Backbone as a printed PyTorch tensor [residue, N CA C, xyz], in Angstrom:
tensor([[[ 16.2230,  -3.1760, -14.4940],
         [ 15.9480,  -4.1040, -15.5630],
         [ 14.5390,  -3.8440, -16.0700]],

        [[ 14.3820,  -3.7630, -17.3500],
         [ 13.0800,  -3.5500, -17.9570],
         [ 12.3920,  -4.8870, -18.2050]],

        [[ 11.1040,  -4.9240, -17.9180],
         [ 10.3220,  -6.1390, -18.1480],
         [  9.4360,  -5.9880, -19.3840]],

        [[  9.6400,  -4.9200, -20.1600],
         [  8.8310,  -4.6730, -21.3380],
         [  8.9510,  -5.8280, -22.3100]],

        [[  7.8320,  -6.3900, -22.6980],
         [  7.8200,  -7.4610, -23.6800],
         [  8.1500,  -8.8310, -23.1130]],

        [[  8.4130,  -8.9240, -21.8190],
         [  8.7260, -10.2130, -21.2140],
         [  7.4480, -11.0260, -21.0420]],

        [[  7.5660, -12.3200, -21.2730],
         [  6.4130, -13.2080, -21.1510],
         [  5.9120, -13.2540, -19.7160]],

        [[  4.6000, -13.1350, -19.5800],
         [  3.9380, -13.3390, -18.2960],
         [  3.1930, -14.6610, -18.3840]],

        [[  3.5670, -15.6030, -17.5480],
         [  2.9820, -16.9320, -17.5710],
         [  1.8080, -17.0120, -16.6060]],

        [[  0.8120, -17.8010, -16.9690],
         [ -0.3090, -18.0350, -16.0630],
         [  0.0980, -19.0980, -15.0490]],

        [[ -0.6590, -19.1980, -13.9840],
         [ -0.4180, -20.2340, -12.9870],
         [ -0.5280, -21.6050, -13.6480]],

        [[ -1.5080, -21.7890, -14.5280],
         [ -1.6750, -23.0680, -15.2250],
         [ -0.4560, -23.4160, -16.0700]],

        [[  0.1110, -22.4390, -16.7510],
         [  1.2990, -22.6860, -17.5630],
         [  2.4890, -23.0900, -16.6940]],

        [[  2.6640, -22.4060, -15.5640],
         [  3.7680, -22.7300, -14.6600],
         [  3.5740, -24.1300, -14.0810]],

        [[  2.3600, -24.4450, -13.6660],
         [  2.0780, -25.7720, -13.1090],
         [  2.3360, -26.8650, -14.1390]],

        [[  1.9460, -26.6320, -15.3790],
         [  2.1820, -27.6160, -16.4360],
         [  3.6820, -27.7970, -16.6750]],

        [[  4.4200, -26.6990, -16.7010],
         [  5.8630, -26.7730, -16.9380],
         [  6.5740, -27.5120, -15.8040]],

        [[  6.1500, -27.2680, -14.5700],
         [  6.7940, -27.8950, -13.4120],
         [  6.2050, -29.2680, -13.0800]],

        [[  5.1110, -29.6020, -13.7720],
         [  4.4010, -30.8680, -13.5230],
         [  3.9660, -30.9810, -12.0630]],

        [[  3.2980, -29.9160, -11.6070],
         [  2.7550, -29.8720, -10.2540],
         [  1.2790, -29.4850, -10.3260]],

        [[  0.5650, -29.7300,  -9.2500],
         [ -0.8420, -29.3320,  -9.1860],
         [ -0.9480, -27.8580,  -8.8020]],

        [[ -2.1110, -27.2910,  -9.0790],
         [ -2.3620, -25.9060,  -8.6710],
         [ -2.3030, -25.7900,  -7.1500]],

        [[ -2.7850, -26.8100,  -6.4500],
         [ -2.7630, -26.7550,  -4.9860],
         [ -1.3230, -26.7220,  -4.4670]],

        [[ -0.4230, -27.4520,  -5.1150],
         [  0.9890, -27.4080,  -4.7270],
         [  1.5510, -26.0090,  -4.9610]],

        [[  1.2560, -25.4230,  -6.1220],
         [  1.7250, -24.0680,  -6.4220],
         [  1.2720, -23.0940,  -5.3420]],

        [[ -0.0110, -23.1480,  -4.9960],
         [ -0.5290, -22.1950,  -4.0220],
         [ -0.0450, -22.4940,  -2.6130]],

        [[  0.2650, -23.7400,  -2.2980],
         [  0.8720, -24.0620,  -1.0070],
         [  2.2850, -23.4860,  -0.9440]],

        [[  3.0630, -23.6510,  -2.0070],
         [  4.4030, -23.0500,  -2.0580],
         [  4.3030, -21.5450,  -1.8880]],

        [[  3.3480, -20.9400,  -2.5830],
         [  3.1700, -19.4880,  -2.5060],
         [  2.8130, -19.0670,  -1.0820]],

        [[  1.9190, -19.8060,  -0.4480],
         [  1.5070, -19.4950,   0.9240],
         [  2.6980, -19.5490,   1.8730]],

        [[  3.5790, -20.4990,   1.6410],
         [  4.7580, -20.6630,   2.5010],
         [  5.9180, -19.7480,   2.1030]],

        [[  5.7560, -19.0150,   1.0010],
         [  6.8120, -18.1120,   0.5450],
         [  7.9420, -18.8130,  -0.1840]],

        [[  7.6680, -20.0210,  -0.7220],
         [  8.7060, -20.8100,  -1.3860],
         [  8.6270, -20.7710,  -2.9070]],

        [[  7.5770, -20.2530,  -3.4800],
         [  7.4120, -20.2810,  -4.9240],
         [  8.0330, -19.0740,  -5.6020]],

        [[  7.9350, -19.0440,  -6.9310],
         [  8.4600, -17.8950,  -7.6700],
         [  7.6400, -16.6340,  -7.3810]],

        [[  8.2770, -15.4980,  -7.5320],
         [  7.6020, -14.2150,  -7.3290],
         [  6.5020, -14.0580,  -8.3780]],

        [[  5.3410, -13.6020,  -7.9220],
         [  4.1920, -13.4290,  -8.8130],
         [  3.8700, -11.9550,  -8.9930]],

        [[  3.2070, -11.6640, -10.0950],
         [  2.6770, -10.3320, -10.3810],
         [  1.1720, -10.4240, -10.1730]],

        [[  0.6180,  -9.5410,  -9.3580],
         [ -0.8150,  -9.5060,  -9.1260],
         [ -1.4300,  -8.4640, -10.0510]],

        [[ -2.2440,  -8.9360, -10.9850],
         [ -2.8950,  -8.0380, -11.9370],
         [ -4.1890,  -7.4950, -11.3440]],

        [[ -4.6840,  -6.3860, -11.8990],
         [ -5.9880,  -5.8960, -11.4590],
         [ -7.0180,  -7.0180, -11.6310]],

        [[ -7.8900,  -7.1550, -10.6820],
         [ -8.8750,  -8.2280, -10.7370],
         [ -8.4050,  -9.4760, -10.0000]],

        [[ -7.1750,  -9.4360,  -9.4670],
         [ -6.6910, -10.5380,  -8.6530],
         [ -6.0140, -11.6780,  -9.3790]],

        [[ -5.8560, -11.5760, -10.6760],
         [ -5.1920, -12.6460, -11.4280],
         [ -3.6840, -12.5940, -11.1980]],

        [[ -3.0890, -13.7820, -11.0920],
         [ -1.6360, -13.8850, -10.8960],
         [ -0.9490, -14.2220, -12.2060]],

        [[  0.2300, -13.6650, -12.3800],
         [  1.1000, -14.0170, -13.4900],
         [  2.5130, -14.1390, -12.9420]],

        [[  3.3250, -14.9230, -13.6430],
         [  4.7040, -15.1280, -13.2370],
         [  5.5860, -14.7610, -14.4150]],

        [[  6.5100, -13.8260, -14.1920],
         [  7.4400, -13.4590, -15.2620],
         [  8.3440, -14.6420, -15.5620]],

        [[  8.6390, -14.8580, -16.8380],
         [  9.5360, -15.9460, -17.2490],
         [ 10.8650, -15.8310, -16.5090]],

        [[ 11.4050, -14.6210, -16.4050],
         [ 12.6970, -14.4410, -15.7380],
         [ 12.6060, -14.7860, -14.2490]],

        [[ 11.4680, -14.5110, -13.6140],
         [ 11.2980, -14.8500, -12.1970],
         [ 11.2640, -16.3590, -12.0160]],

        [[ 10.5750, -17.0690, -12.9030],
         [ 10.5150, -18.5220, -12.8230],
         [ 11.8950, -19.1230, -13.0730]],

        [[ 12.5670, -18.6590, -14.1100],
         [ 13.9040, -19.1830, -14.4320],
         [ 14.9010, -18.9130, -13.3000]],

        [[ 14.8430, -17.7110, -12.7170],
         [ 15.7380, -17.3670, -11.6140],
         [ 15.4510, -18.1990, -10.3740]],

        [[ 14.1910, -18.4190, -10.0900],
         [ 13.7870, -19.2330,  -8.9430],
         [ 14.2810, -20.6650,  -9.1130]],

        [[ 14.1000, -21.2100, -10.3260],
         [ 14.5710, -22.5790, -10.5900],
         [ 16.0910, -22.6710, -10.4740]],

        [[ 16.7970, -21.6780, -10.9800],
         [ 18.2610, -21.6740, -10.9010],
         [ 18.7240, -21.6490,  -9.4490]],

        [[ 18.0140, -20.8970,  -8.6110],
         [ 18.3870, -20.7970,  -7.1940],
         [ 18.1590, -22.1170,  -6.4560]],

        [[ 17.3040, -22.9700,  -6.9870],
         [ 17.0190, -24.2640,  -6.3450],
         [ 18.0560, -25.3180,  -6.6770]],

        [[ 18.8500, -25.0790,  -7.7030],
         [ 19.8560, -26.0780,  -8.1050],
         [ 20.8970, -26.2240,  -7.0150]],

        [[ 21.1830, -27.4860,  -6.6830],
         [ 22.2360, -27.7100,  -5.6970],
         [ 23.5300, -28.0530,  -6.4070]],

        [[ 24.6290, -27.5690,  -5.8580],
         [ 25.9160, -27.8610,  -6.4820],
         [ 26.2230, -29.3600,  -6.3890]],

        [[ 26.9120, -29.8380,  -7.3680],
         [ 27.3120, -31.2490,  -7.3820],
         [ 28.4540, -31.4320,  -6.3850]],

        [[ 28.2980, -32.4040,  -5.5120],
         [ 29.3350, -32.6440,  -4.4900],
         [ 30.3640, -33.6050,  -4.9900]]])
């Protein structure tokens, strides 16, 4: 799958969309529960839109 032209979201954008704090995001990341991140040169993190959407979809529980 090509990621050319796909939106890369900042941690702040993801936190705003999920309505969570940065500390919550980084705690999830530390525990391996958050969306997959891209580490840019200089240490900045970005999250591909498709990675965030896929992660959210995987969290959905089926209706019983």
